[in-house]
C-alpha angles and dihedrals in degrees: 000000000000090000094049118102125209139205109237127189120202129197110174126187112277094259123109095230091052093045091048093051091051091050089055090050089048091054093050091050091048091055085068093050101261119146116235127200104191120196117202140149111289098238093043091061095082090055094059106026091092088063092060103106096176107043089162088065107020113066122188113215112196116221123202108232111218119233114255120200108255096034124101114258110269095018109148108158141031086257089068097057139038120263099264089062094052092099090060088054085055090050090052090051090050088056090061090069093107093050092049092047090052092049092047092049089052100040098038097201123189094229139019118206115201141147115193107021099094093181093064099083092055089051095045092048089055090050096044093248125137117237126210126191104218110196121204089180115084120271090233090061094046093046094047097046105032108029111142084229088078091060090214094172093053100038106020121227131269134182087252092059091054092056087084131042118251120265113289095014106157097228130040093187093097109098124176128198113232095253091051092048091048092049093048092047091052093053092042093056100035119116108265114180134335106359098318135102125238091254093044092053096049093042088055091048094050092044099047101040126093098231141359122228131189133197092239145078127262088234090061107035101011097125094049095046089047089052092053090045091055094044093052096028093232134131115258125229122201111205094182122230090309091211114187121233115266110264111263095198118100123248117263112271093247093057093041088052092046094046092048089068092067131077119223117292096008100106133072118216119198127181134162126204124276091257094057115099109169124212112249096257092048089050093051095047092049093055092042089051092053088047090058091062088072090224130114115259146185119213122190110198143142116251110272123258112293094015128106096193134028106228094060087059092058109039097081095050109037108094116249090239090058113124098236089184089075096043115092121171127167138178112267114260124131105355101186112152113237107227089216094053116117094239119161093189136004125205118187126170142165133198101253104023086053093066094082106011149001128251 
């Protein structure tokens, strides 16, 4: 079995962070000779194709995302719309069901790895294909929020419910403030797709799939993964950290030149995830807070809501005495940290992984 290779299809949630995590997994599987057919939104392909390290084994298959009323024309991923419109991206993904079925009938893979498309297990069972939910969110988060022990479908979910972990949860150290619990409960129970809630969709995926996988190690998150496996009565797969290879390309000359002006451990680097678009006042307060450190800093962010460029969002709030020569802010693109950079501290965050931890 160790020498056998498989054909694996992948269909991640239409969010760049999820797509990128699946690409990293595809590369790791391809290293062992497995063939990957990777479905993703057509216009998003160009944003990730450079990360395909094994084009002879990993094939990107573009999917045309149907337009859904309420979405801007051409919107494909959560990166294209504000958070309140994310459920409509899910609805658009649901509408790709016929195309995915046609591809699966033609390709006949052994497995399909997915995360948000709760209708996939029913389809794969009909076609004799095994389905695997691959979670890029931590097992602690999934176990705490979506454990069947909470009986969300039967009872609903309130902020008060989330103040305590579900029955049997392996750690009671997670403690939420009421406003945090209320916010999470609202997101967990919101409509998310075609006539189903966020919780309902994920509970269906976990219940109907053949196995559940996490981007983690047993040594780190074993108790949480085992808890989830017992709750859903599914075998658990540990993918490991799936850390991508460090980039071999050199920094752009402008960044190389800028960083060379600083000694080791003298610069603060701050970047948020690709899904994070701050409101203008949040954006300004973040930069002003970094300014108060008195240290030079680099910030990689997307322009705030309602702004086309970053500098316009700052000029009215940065104090006149601010030392602009130590403020460097650029539009979020690739935010890979250069291991040779003179950073004193690095803060990275993303929308979902930030719920229960910082990375």
